[in-house]
C-alpha positions in Angstrom: -11.6 53.9 74.0 -15.1 52.5 73.4 -16.7 49.9 75.8 -15.9 48.6 79.2 -12.6 47.3 80.5 -11.3 44.7 79.8 -13.3 44.4 76.6 -13.0 48.0 75.4 -11.7 48.7 72.0 -8.6 50.9 72.1 -7.4 51.8 68.7 -3.7 51.7 68.0 -2.2 52.1 71.5 -0.3 48.9 71.8 0.7 49.2 75.5 -3.0 49.7 76.5 -4.1 46.8 74.3 -1.4 44.5 75.9 -2.4 45.6 79.4 -6.0 45.0 78.6 -5.3 41.5 77.2 -3.3 40.6 80.3 -6.1 41.8 82.6 -8.7 39.8 80.6 -6.5 36.7 80.6 -5.9 37.1 84.3 -9.6 37.5 85.1 -10.5 34.5 83.0 -7.7 32.3 84.5 -8.8 33.2 88.0 -12.4 32.2 87.2 -11.3 28.9 85.7 -9.2 28.1 88.8 -11.8 29.4 91.2 -9.3 31.9 92.8 -10.1 35.2 94.4 -7.5 38.0 94.4 -6.7 37.1 98.0 -6.1 33.5 97.2 -4.0 34.3 94.2 -2.0 36.8 96.2 -1.2 34.3 98.9 -0.2 31.6 96.3 1.8 33.9 94.1 3.4 36.4 96.5 2.0 39.2 94.4 0.2 41.9 96.5 -3.6 41.6 96.4 -4.0 45.3 95.6 -1.6 44.9 92.6 -3.8 42.0 91.3 -6.9 44.1 91.8 -5.4 47.1 90.1 -4.4 45.0 87.0 -7.8 43.5 86.8 -9.4 47.0 87.0 -7.0 48.5 84.5 -5.6 51.1 86.9 -2.1 49.8 86.5 -0.2 47.7 84.1 1.8 44.8 85.6 5.6 44.6 85.4 7.3 41.6 84.0 8.0 40.0 87.4 4.3 40.3 88.3 3.3 38.7 85.1 5.8 35.9 85.5 4.8 35.2 89.1 1.1 35.1 88.2 1.7 32.9 85.2 3.8 30.4 87.2 1.1 30.3 89.9 -1.8 29.9 87.5 0.2 27.6 85.2 -1.2 29.7 82.3 0.2 32.3 79.9 -1.1 35.8 80.5 1.2 37.7 78.2 -0.6 38.0 74.8 0.8 37.0 71.5 0.4 40.5 70.3 2.8 40.0 67.3 0.2 37.7 65.9 -2.7 40.1 66.1 -4.2 41.0 62.7 -3.2 44.2 61.0 -5.7 46.8 59.8 -5.5 48.8 56.6 -2.9 51.1 58.1 -0.7 48.3 59.2 -1.5 48.6 62.9 -2.0 45.4 64.9 -5.3 45.1 66.8 -6.3 42.4 69.2 -9.5 40.5 68.4 -11.7 40.8 71.4 -14.0 37.9 72.3 -17.6 38.7 73.0 -18.0 40.3 76.4 -19.3 38.0 79.0 -21.4 39.8 81.6 -20.0 39.7 85.1 -22.1 38.0 87.8 -25.2 40.1 88.5 -24.7 42.3 85.4 -26.7 42.4 82.3 -25.0 42.7 78.9 -24.4 46.4 78.1 -24.9 47.5 81.7 -22.4 49.3 83.8 -20.7 47.5 86.6 -22.1 48.2 90.1 
């Protein structure tokens, strides 16, 4: 793995790539909606610690968690990983958007 979660490059390990894409989509959706983990937990019925763990990459969400969060956010979190481009070996890789620094963080710096 090279880089910082959820924008790290993980070569060829599809479960980690899907988990990463979900974490990134969740973080971005929460920012768009102006929701904290506590507010999303209250609205969705998903435990706040589970949301935090998914965002941090320490756990991958189960299908019920993804479905509950998608319904609450009214956005798709599950990536279209079957549409990811293939490399020369035929493996699919997600195309990562440029990393946006988190609040109070400079590009390329480690989180505090």
